[in-house]
C-alpha positions in Angstrom: -5.7 28.3 -51.7 -4.1 26.8 -48.6 -3.5 29.2 -45.6 0.1 30.1 -44.8 -0.4 29.7 -41.1 -3.0 28.3 -38.6 -3.7 28.6 -34.9 -5.4 26.3 -32.4 -9.0 27.2 -31.7 -11.9 25.8 -29.6 -14.9 24.9 -31.7 -18.2 26.6 -30.6 -19.7 23.1 -30.6 -17.5 22.1 -27.7 -20.0 23.7 -25.2 -22.7 21.2 -26.4 -20.6 18.3 -25.1 -19.9 19.6 -21.6 -22.2 17.0 -20.0 -19.6 14.4 -21.1 -16.5 16.0 -19.6 -17.0 14.3 -16.2 -18.6 11.1 -15.1 -20.9 12.9 -12.7 -20.2 10.8 -9.5 -20.8 12.5 -6.2 -17.2 12.0 -5.2 -16.0 13.8 -8.4 -18.4 16.6 -7.8 -17.4 17.1 -4.2 -13.6 17.1 -5.0 -14.1 19.7 -7.7 -16.2 22.0 -5.4 -13.8 21.5 -2.5 -10.9 22.5 -4.7 -12.7 25.7 -5.8 -13.5 26.6 -2.2 -9.8 26.2 -1.2 -8.7 28.3 -4.1 -11.2 31.0 -3.1 -9.4 31.3 0.3 -12.1 29.6 2.3 -11.4 28.8 5.9 -14.0 26.1 6.2 -16.6 24.2 4.1 -20.1 23.2 5.2 -21.9 20.3 3.4 -25.5 19.6 4.2 -27.9 17.1 2.6 -31.6 16.2 3.0 -34.2 14.3 1.2 -37.2 15.9 -0.6 -39.7 14.1 -2.7 -37.5 11.0 -2.9 -34.4 13.0 -4.0 -31.3 13.7 -2.0 -30.4 17.4 -2.1 -26.8 18.4 -1.2 -25.4 21.9 -0.7 -21.7 22.9 -0.4 -21.1 26.2 1.2 -17.8 28.0 1.7 -16.6 31.2 3.3 -14.2 32.1 0.5 -13.9 35.2 -1.5 -17.1 34.5 -3.6 -17.6 34.7 -7.4 -17.4 38.2 -8.8 -19.0 37.6 -12.2 -21.7 34.9 -12.7 -20.8 34.8 -16.4 -17.2 33.6 -15.6 -18.7 30.6 -13.7 -20.1 29.1 -16.9 -17.3 30.2 -19.2 -15.8 26.8 -20.1 -12.0 27.0 -19.8 -12.0 30.5 -18.2 -11.4 30.0 -14.5 -11.8 33.6 -13.4 -9.1 33.2 -10.7 -6.6 36.0 -10.0 -3.1 35.8 -11.4 -1.6 34.4 -8.1 -4.0 31.4 -8.1 -3.7 30.9 -11.9 0.1 30.8 -11.7 0.3 28.5 -8.7 -2.3 25.9 -9.5 -3.2 26.3 -13.2 -7.0 26.0 -12.7 -8.8 24.8 -15.8 -12.1 26.6 -15.4 -14.0 23.4 -15.8 -14.8 22.3 -12.2 -18.4 23.6 -12.1 -19.1 21.5 -15.2 -18.7 18.3 -13.1 -22.4 19.2 -12.3 -23.4 19.5 -16.0 -26.7 17.8 -16.7 -28.1 18.5 -13.2 -30.4 21.1 -11.7 -28.1 23.4 -9.8 -28.6 26.5 -7.7 -25.5 28.8 -7.2 -25.6 31.6 -4.6 -22.6 33.8 -4.1 -21.4 37.1 -2.8 -18.0 38.4 -3.8 -15.9 40.2 -1.2 -16.0 43.4 -3.2 -19.8 43.4 -3.5 -22.4 44.5 -1.0 -25.0 42.0 -2.2 -25.2 38.4 -3.3 -26.8 36.8 -6.4 -28.6 33.6 -7.3 -28.1 31.6 -10.6 -30.4 28.6 -11.2 -29.0 26.2 -13.9 -31.6 23.7 -15.1 -30.5 20.3 -16.3 -30.8 21.4 -20.0 -29.2 24.8 -19.4 -25.5 23.7 -19.6 -25.0 23.8 -23.3 -25.5 27.5 -23.9 -28.8 27.1 -25.8 -30.8 29.2 -23.3 -30.1 32.3 -21.3 -30.0 31.9 -17.6 -31.4 34.6 -15.3 -29.3 36.0 -12.4 -31.4 37.2 -9.4 -30.4 39.1 -6.3 -30.0 37.1 -3.1 -29.0 37.4 0.5 -25.7 35.7 1.7 -22.5 36.5 3.5 -19.3 36.5 1.5 -18.7 33.1 0.0 -20.4 30.6 -2.3 -23.1 27.9 -1.9 -23.8 25.4 -4.6 -26.9 23.1 -4.2 -27.8 20.2 -6.4 -29.7 16.9 -6.4 -28.3 13.3 -6.4 -30.6 10.4 -7.4 -30.3 6.8 -6.2 -28.3 7.5 -3.1 -29.1 7.3 0.6 -28.1 9.6 3.3 -25.6 7.1 4.6 -24.1 6.5 1.2 -23.8 10.3 0.7 -22.1 10.7 4.1 -19.6 8.0 3.3 -18.7 9.7 0.1 -18.4 13.1 1.8 -16.1 11.6 4.4 -13.9 10.1 1.6 -13.7 13.4 -0.3 -12.8 15.3 2.8 -10.4 12.8 4.4 -7.2 14.5 3.2 -8.6 18.0 2.5 -6.5 20.7 4.1 -9.6 22.7 5.5 -12.1 21.7 8.1 -15.4 20.3 6.6 -18.7 19.8 8.4 -21.5 17.4 7.3 -24.9 18.4 8.6 -23.0 20.5 11.3 -20.6 17.7 12.4 -16.9 18.1 11.8 -15.5 15.3 9.6 -12.3 13.6 10.6 -9.2 14.6 8.6 -6.0 12.5 8.2 -2.5 13.3 7.2 -2.0 11.7 3.7 1.5 10.7 4.8 0.3 9.1 8.1 2.4 6.0 9.0 5.4 7.1 6.9 8.8 5.9 8.2 10.5 9.0 6.6 9.2 12.3 5.2 11.2 14.5 2.9 10.5 18.1 1.8 10.7 18.7 -1.9 9.9 22.0 -3.8 7.0 22.9 -1.5 5.6 19.3 -1.3 6.2 16.4 1.1 7.3 12.9 0.1 6.5 10.1 2.5 8.3 6.7 2.5 6.4 3.6 3.6 7.4 0.1 4.1 5.6 -2.4 1.9 4.3 -1.8 -1.6 0.9 0.0 -1.9 -2.1 -2.0 -3.0 -3.3 -1.9 -6.6 -4.6 1.6 -7.5 -4.3 2.9 -4.0 -3.8 6.7 -4.1 -0.2 7.8 -4.3 -0.6 11.6 -4.7 -2.8 14.0 -2.7 -3.5 17.2 -4.5 -5.0 19.3 -1.6 -7.6 16.6 -0.9 -8.0 15.2 -4.4 -6.1 11.9 -4.5 -4.9 10.1 -7.7 -3.0 6.9 -8.3 0.0 7.8 -10.4 3.1 5.6 -10.3 6.0 7.1 -8.3 8.9 5.0 -7.2 9.0 1.7 -5.3 12.0 -0.3 -4.3 12.5 -3.8 -3.0 15.6 -4.9 -1.2 17.2 -8.1 -2.3 17.4 -11.3 -0.3 13.8 -11.0 1.0 14.5 -7.7 2.5 12.2 -4.7 3.1 10.0 -3.2 0.5 9.6 0.6 0.2 7.0 2.7 -1.5 6.3 6.5 -1.7 3.4 8.8 -1.6 3.3 12.6 -2.1 1.4 15.3 -0.4 1.4 18.2 -2.9 1.8 21.7 -1.5 2.9 24.8 -3.3 4.4 23.0 -6.3 2.8 24.6 -9.4 4.8 22.6 -11.9 3.0 19.5 -10.9 -0.3 19.4 -12.8 -3.3 17.1 -13.1 -4.6 15.8 -16.4 -7.8 17.7 -17.4 -10.7 17.7 -17.1 -11.3 14.7 -14.8 -8.0 15.1 -12.8 -7.5 11.4 -12.4 -3.8 11.4 -13.2 -0.8 13.6 -13.1 0.7 15.2 -16.2 3.9 13.4 -17.3 6.0 16.5 -17.6 9.6 17.2 -16.5 8.4 18.1 -13.0 6.8 14.7 -12.6 10.0 13.0 -13.7 11.9 15.1 -11.1 9.4 14.1 -8.5 9.9 10.4 -9.1 13.7 10.9 -8.8 13.0 12.8 -5.5 10.9 9.8 -4.3 13.8 7.5 -5.2 16.2 9.7 -3.2 13.7 9.8 -0.2 13.7 6.0 -0.1 17.5 5.9 0.1 17.4 8.6 2.8 15.0 6.4 4.8 17.3 3.4 4.3 20.3 5.5 5.5 18.5 6.0 8.8 18.4 2.2 9.4 21.2 0.2 10.9 21.6 -2.1 7.9 20.2 -2.7 4.4 20.0 -5.4 1.8 20.1 -3.3 -1.4 21.6 -4.9 -4.5 25.0 -3.5 -5.5 23.3 -1.7 -8.4 20.8 -0.1 -6.0 23.6 0.8 -3.7 25.5 2.5 -6.6 22.3 4.4 -7.5 22.1 5.8 -4.0 25.6 7.0 -4.3 24.7 8.8 -7.6 22.0 10.6 -5.7 24.5 11.7 -3.0 23.2 9.3 -0.4 26.1 7.6 1.3 25.3 4.0 2.5 27.5 1.3 3.9 27.7 -2.0 1.9 24.8 -4.4 2.3 24.4 -6.4 5.5 26.8 -9.4 5.2 24.1 -12.1 5.4 23.4 -14.9 3.0 21.1 -17.9 2.8 22.3 -21.2 3.9 22.9 -23.6 1.0 20.2 -26.1 0.1 20.9 -28.5 -2.7 18.9 -27.9 -5.9 15.6 -29.6 -6.0 14.0 -30.8 -9.3 10.5 -29.6 -8.2 11.7 -26.3 -6.9 9.5 -26.8 -3.9 11.4 -24.5 -1.6 11.6 -21.4 -3.8 9.0 -19.5 -1.8 9.5 -21.2 1.5 11.4 -19.6 4.4 15.1 -20.2 4.2 17.5 -19.9 7.1 20.2 -17.3 6.9 23.7 -17.0 8.2 25.9 -14.0 8.9 29.1 -13.9 6.8 31.5 -14.9 9.5 33.4 -18.1 10.1 34.6 -18.2 6.5 31.4 -19.1 4.6 31.7 -20.7 1.2 29.5 -20.0 -1.8 28.3 -23.0 -3.7 28.2 -22.3 -7.4 24.9 -23.8 -8.9 24.7 -27.2 -10.4 21.9 -29.5 -11.5 20.0 -31.5 -8.8 21.7 -34.8 -9.8 25.0 -33.2 -8.8 24.0 -31.1 -5.9 21.9 -33.7 -4.1 24.7 -36.3 -3.8 27.1 -33.5 -3.1 25.0 -32.5 0.0 24.7 -36.3 0.9 28.5 -36.6 0.8 29.2 -33.5 2.8 26.4 -33.9 5.4 28.9 -35.0 8.2 31.7 -32.6 7.2 32.4 -29.3 9.0 32.4 -27.6 5.6 28.7 -28.3 5.2 27.7 -25.8 7.9 29.7 -23.1 6.1 28.0 -23.4 2.7 25.8 -20.6 1.5 23.7 -19.8 -1.6 25.1 -17.4 -4.2 23.3 -14.1 -4.5 24.0 -12.4 -7.8 22.6 -9.0 -6.8 25.5 -8.7 -4.3 28.2 -9.1 -6.9 30.3 -6.0 -6.6 30.3 -5.6 -2.8 33.8 -6.1 -1.6 32.9 -8.5 1.2 30.8 -10.7 -1.2 33.4 -10.8 -4.0 36.0 -11.9 -1.4 34.1 -15.0 -0.3 35.5 -18.4 -1.4 33.6 -20.5 -3.9 33.0 -24.3 -4.1 33.2 -25.0 -7.9 33.0 -27.9 -10.3 31.9 -30.8 -8.1 32.3 -34.2 -9.8 32.2 -37.9 -8.8 34.9 -40.4 -9.8 33.3 -43.8 -9.9 35.7 -46.8 -10.0 34.0 -50.0 -11.2 35.0 -53.0 -13.2 38.6 -51.8 -13.7 37.6 -48.4 -15.1 36.7 -45.0 -13.8 33.7 -43.0 -14.9 33.7 -39.2 -14.1 30.2 -37.8 -13.5 30.0 -34.0 -13.8 28.2 -31.3 -15.7 31.5 -30.4 -17.2 31.9 -33.8 -18.9 28.5 -34.7 -20.4 30.0 -37.5 -22.6 31.0 -39.6 -19.6 28.1 -41.7 -18.4 27.1 -44.9 -16.5 25.6 -47.6 -18.7 23.4 -48.9 -15.8 23.2 -49.0 -12.0 26.5 -50.1 -10.6 27.9 -51.3 -7.3 31.1 -49.3 -7.4 34.5 -50.4 -6.0 34.9 -46.8 -4.8 33.4 -43.4 -5.3 35.3 -40.1 -4.8 33.8 -36.7 -4.6 36.1 -33.9 -6.0 35.6 -30.2 -6.1 37.6 -27.0 -6.1 37.7 -24.4 -3.3 38.6 -21.1 -5.0 39.5 -17.9 -3.2 39.9 -15.0 -5.6 42.1 -16.5 -8.4 43.6 -19.4 -6.4 41.9 -22.8 -6.3 42.7 -26.0 -4.4 41.1 -29.4 -5.0 39.4 -31.3 -2.3 38.8 -35.1 -2.4 36.4 -37.0 -0.2 35.3 -40.7 -0.3 31.5 -41.1 -0.6 28.9 -43.8 -1.1 26.7 -42.4 -3.9 26.6 -40.7 -7.3 24.0 -40.2 -9.9 23.9 -40.1 -13.7 20.9 -39.0 -15.8 19.8 -39.1 -19.4 20.8 -35.8 -20.9 18.3 -33.4 -22.6 15.2 -35.2 -21.3 12.3 -33.8 -19.3 12.1 -36.6 -16.7 9.7 -37.1 -13.9 10.4 -40.6 -12.9 13.4 -42.8 -11.8 13.9 -44.8 -15.0 16.2 -42.0 -16.4 18.5 -42.1 -13.4 21.4 -44.4 -12.9 23.0 -45.0 -9.5 26.6 -45.7 -8.6 26.9 -46.8 -4.9 29.1 -48.5 -2.4 27.7 -50.4 0.6 27.1 -48.1 3.5 25.1 -48.4 6.7 23.9 -44.8 6.1 22.7 -45.5 2.5 19.3 -47.2 3.0 16.4 -47.5 0.6 14.5 -44.7 2.5 17.5 -42.4 2.0 17.8 -43.3 -1.7 14.0 -42.6 -2.2 14.4 -39.1 -0.7 17.3 -38.5 -3.0 15.4 -39.8 -6.0 12.5 -37.5 -5.2 14.8 -34.5 -4.9 16.6 -35.3 -8.2 13.7 -36.4 -10.4 10.2 -35.5 -9.1 8.9 -32.6 -11.1 5.1 -32.9 -11.4 3.2 -31.9 -14.4 1.0 -28.8 -14.1 -1.0 -29.5 -17.3 -4.7 -29.2 -16.9 -5.3 -32.8 -17.9 -2.6 -34.2 -15.5 -3.3 -36.0 -12.3 -3.3 -34.1 -9.0 0.0 -33.4 -7.3 -0.8 -35.9 -4.6 -1.6 -38.6 -7.2 1.6 -37.9 -9.1 3.6 -37.8 -6.0 2.2 -41.1 -4.7 2.9 -42.8 -8.0 6.5 -41.5 -8.1 7.2 -42.7 -4.5 6.0 -46.2 -5.3 8.3 -46.4 -8.3 11.2 -44.8 -6.3 10.8 -47.3 -3.4 10.8 -50.2 -5.8 13.9 -49.0 -7.6 15.7 -48.1 -4.4 15.0 -51.4 -2.8 16.0 -53.4 -5.9 19.3 -51.5 -6.2 20.4 -51.7 -2.6 18.7 -55.0 -1.4 18.0 -57.0 -4.6 15.0 -58.0 -6.7 13.3 -60.2 -4.1 13.3 -57.4 -1.6 11.8 -55.1 -4.2 9.0 -57.5 -5.0 8.3 -58.0 -1.3 8.2 -54.2 -0.9 5.7 -53.8 -3.7 3.3 -56.4 -2.1 3.8 -54.7 1.2 2.7 -51.3 -0.3 -0.2 -52.9 -2.1 -1.5 -54.5 1.1 -1.0 -51.3 3.1 -3.2 -49.4 0.7 -6.0 -51.7 1.6 -5.3 -52.0 5.3 -8.6 -50.3 6.1 -10.5 -53.4 5.0 -9.1 -55.4 8.0 -11.1 -54.9 11.2 -9.3 -53.7 14.3 -7.8 -56.6 16.4 -7.7 -59.0 13.5 -4.7 -60.4 11.6 -4.3 -61.3 7.9 -2.1 -64.0 6.4 -1.6 -64.3 2.6 0.1 -67.2 0.8 0.7 -66.8 -2.9 2.4 -69.3 -5.2 1.9 -69.6 -9.0 -1.9 -69.6 -9.4 -2.7 -70.5 -5.8 -3.8 -67.7 -3.4 -4.5 -68.6 0.3 -5.9 -65.9 2.5 -6.8 -66.4 6.2 -8.2 -64.1 8.8 -7.1 -64.5 12.4 -7.5 -63.0 15.8 -4.7 -61.0 17.4 -3.8 -62.4 20.9 -5.2 -60.5 23.8 -2.7 -58.6 25.9 -2.1 -60.1 29.3 
């Protein structure tokens, strides 16, 4: 017959598994013992260690209230703490079991007792299979726990002790020397008080798995709240020094993480608010509009983001400059946002505007700022296109008209750049003569110049070198496949093809052939000794090569 109700219970076999509750590192042991000393009201902790018969023995002594009942020390899950400590910190009654599997000597005298006691726990005495004798001892009020650690030198032990005591709230000595203590929030640019704890705000994100929470000296790496401003602005992170905040609890038994309860969620929101408070203390910020709104929801009043944008750079097929420094400009002097286009439109657009006063006013769009009044009010350059007059007809090259195309390279009768300058809902068209426009094959992944067609008009400023640079910006997108050539090899090959095409388009086929031979010879220039000259004559199947001497300078 099935029972009508059940209750959670702890199986008696649980005690047989206590040696696996903790991983048994010295750092874990020390942090557990230091926490117990603090809860016992200790004013200081003394840690001593020495070697004996090849083993390192360590003792941790405190001047706290002592342990009243030796039996409570080994009662798994029964902490034995008074109601005040139990309510404030929720101790689990498992800390001593971080020593499970080791030979341990505990000496303690409770504040209500006139004498102390000794309890020796052998390595096989943790599972409850054998009775452990309690003997009288001599000690002042407090507790000493001594144990052995194998495979560790004095220096390694001292380093571990220093790490465990670094953020501990009480003074700790190691072999009589006081250990340095640090404020867990040292270096914070802003500190906020929250429910008995302190939240520190730091610039820059913390490293991977760096501690974010200090629980009275025991540090854990639980995610809190980080924030990055837009437009390559500042990064902010948070850390918490837990004080009298009983609702924040650590996951048992190892205490490596914080319990994801409502208090933890409230803490993360408090960290978010603390970051916005830190930002409010600065003269300016670069928060996105969404972040700015969130600050307002948390009752942090901030001005709009600093009116700064990145100067416009035409789109580049290789995206080489995504992570490179970009110059900025303040939003003054009537800047104009350039709405994004493909490189084959933006590159000739920049070429056409390079000598216009408008060029210095152009800035990149920054979507995270959409919603700020100053950003939304900026004029936009939209829908650039090129009207190419050739052979009695006009071809319009633009992203908006993909059906219009050049059949081949053409020397145009005239080329006109057209675009709209829009301010709020009003747009005016601008027209400028220019000397260059591009057309490309649509829907093709291209990494060479054969898929580009050029419309051009003769111009002293449009040289083969200029056209090669534009070809590179519009079409060079190197392959990153593992079996592809190196970037340098791909780049060199592309430039050779681009120089040939640019020279042939602007100067003719003969000049392109001469240029190829020139490149070929230059790649083998190292073969010619210094001070010598080389003359090559090539016709049909005849090749004549002669080596001469350069004339001596007078």
